N, C-alpha and C positions, 0 to 999 in steps of 0.2 A: 504494500500500500504506500509506503514511504517513497519507493521508486516511482510509482505512478504520479504522486504529487510533485516530486522533483522534476520529472519529465514534463508534466503539465506546465509548471512555472517556467521551465526553460523554453518551451515552445511559445508560451504566451509572451515572454519578454523578448524573444528573438523576433517575433512578428511585430511587436510594438517599436522595435528599434529600426526605423527607416533610415537608410543611408542618404546622405546628401547627394543629389544627382545633378544639381546645377552648381557649378563652381566657376566663379568669375575671378580671374587674376587680372589686375589692372596696373596701369602706370599713368600717372597724371603729372605732366611736367609743370614745374613751378610750385608744387606743393611739398612742403617739408613735414609739417606736423599738423594734421587735421583729421577729421572723421568723414567717413562715407557711409551712406545708408542704402540698403536695398529694400525697395517698397513695391507692393502690388498696387498698381494704379487704380483698379476698380474699387478696392476696399480701403485704399490709403493706409494699409497696414505695413509697418516696418517688420521685415522678416529676418534681417541680419544687419550688422554694422561692423565696421572695422576701422582701426586707426590707420591713417595713411602716413607712412614713415618714408621719407625721402622719395615720395611719389609712388610708392608701391603699396598694394593692398591685396587681400584675398577675401572674398565673400562666398558663403556656402548656404544652400538651402535645399529642401526637397520639394519638388513640384510633381503633380500628377498629370498635368496637361500644360500645353503652351499658354503662357499668360503675358499680358502687357505689364512690364515691370519698369521700374524707374530707379536710377542711381541718383542720389541726392548728396551734394558736396557740402561740407561744413556743418550745417544745422538741419534738423529734421524738417523745418518749415522754410528752408532756403529756396530761392528762385533758381539756383544752379541745379537744374534737373536734366537728366538724359533718359528719354523713354526708349524702350526696345522690346522686341518680342523674345521671350525666353523659351528655352527648350532644354530638356535634360542633356547637358553637354559641358565640356570644359571650354569656357568662353574667355577670350582675351579682349580687354577694353583698354583703349588709349585715348587720352585727351590732354588738354592743357588747362591750367587754372583760369587763365584770362578769358577764354571762350569755351568753357566746359561743355555746354550743350552743342555748340556749332562744330567744334573740333572732335567731338566724341565719335569713336569708331568701334564697332563690334566685329570681331573675327571669330571664325569657327562656328557660326550659327547660320544654317541654311534658311531657317524660318525668318530670321531677321533680315537676311539678304532679300528674300522675296517681299517682305514688308517694305523695305527701302525702295525696291523697284516699283511697288504699287503706289507708295507715297509720291514718287517722282512722276509717275504717270498721272496721278490725280492733280498734282501741281501744274502740269502742262495744260490739262483741261481747264483748270481754274484760271490760269493766266490768259488763255485764249478767250475764255468767257468774259473776263474783265476787259480785255482789249475790244471785244465786240460791243460790250456795254458802253465803253467810252465813245466809240464811234456812234452808237445809237444816241447818246446824250448830245453829242455834237450836232447830229442831224436834228434833234429836237430843238436845240438852241437856234439853229439856222432856219427852223420852221419848214424843213424839207420832209413833208409827210411821206412821200414816196420812198425816199431813202430810209426813213425811220421804219416804215412797215416792212421793207425788204430786209433790213437788219434784224427786225423782230422775228420774222419768219426763219431767218438763218439761225438765230439764237435758239429758237424752239427746236429746230432740227438738230442742232448741235447738242442741246440738253438731252434730247432723246438718245442720241448716239452715246453721250457720256454715261447715261443711265444704263445702257446696254453693257458697256465696258465694266461698270462697277458691279453689275450682277454677275 
C-alpha cells in the first residue's frame, strides 16, 4: 500500500511539473542594469521577469498555444513594449534601449515571421487606402463630384479586395 501511495504522488507531481517550453534569450544594446518583463497581451499578465545585466537576459515560461506576448523594458507599466507572437521555441531577441520597440527583432520563430509578413501586408493596404482618401478629400475641396465619386467607387472596390486578403 505504501508503494502505491508513493507511486501515486510521484506520478501526480511529475504531471504537475510542466517544463518551460518558451525560452527567450535577449540582448539589448545600451542597457546595463535594468529589468525586462514578459507579458501576455490579452490578459496583461506578467509571466516572467529578468534582470538585464550588460544587455543580456533570459526569460522562460510554459505556453500551451501560440499567444501574442509582449516584452516590457524597465517598469511593468512602461511604454517601451515589443509585441510578438510566441510559440514553444528557443527565441532570440535583439534591440536597443533608444528605440526598443522599433529596433526589436525576433529570430527562430516561424509564427512571428508570418505575423510580421501579415502586418507588412496590412500596412501596405492601409497606406494605399489613406492615399486614396487624401485624393478623395482633394476632389471634395475642388468640388469635383465626378472625380470624388470615381475615387469613392475605387475605394469601395479596394476595401472589398482588402477584406478578401484579410480573411
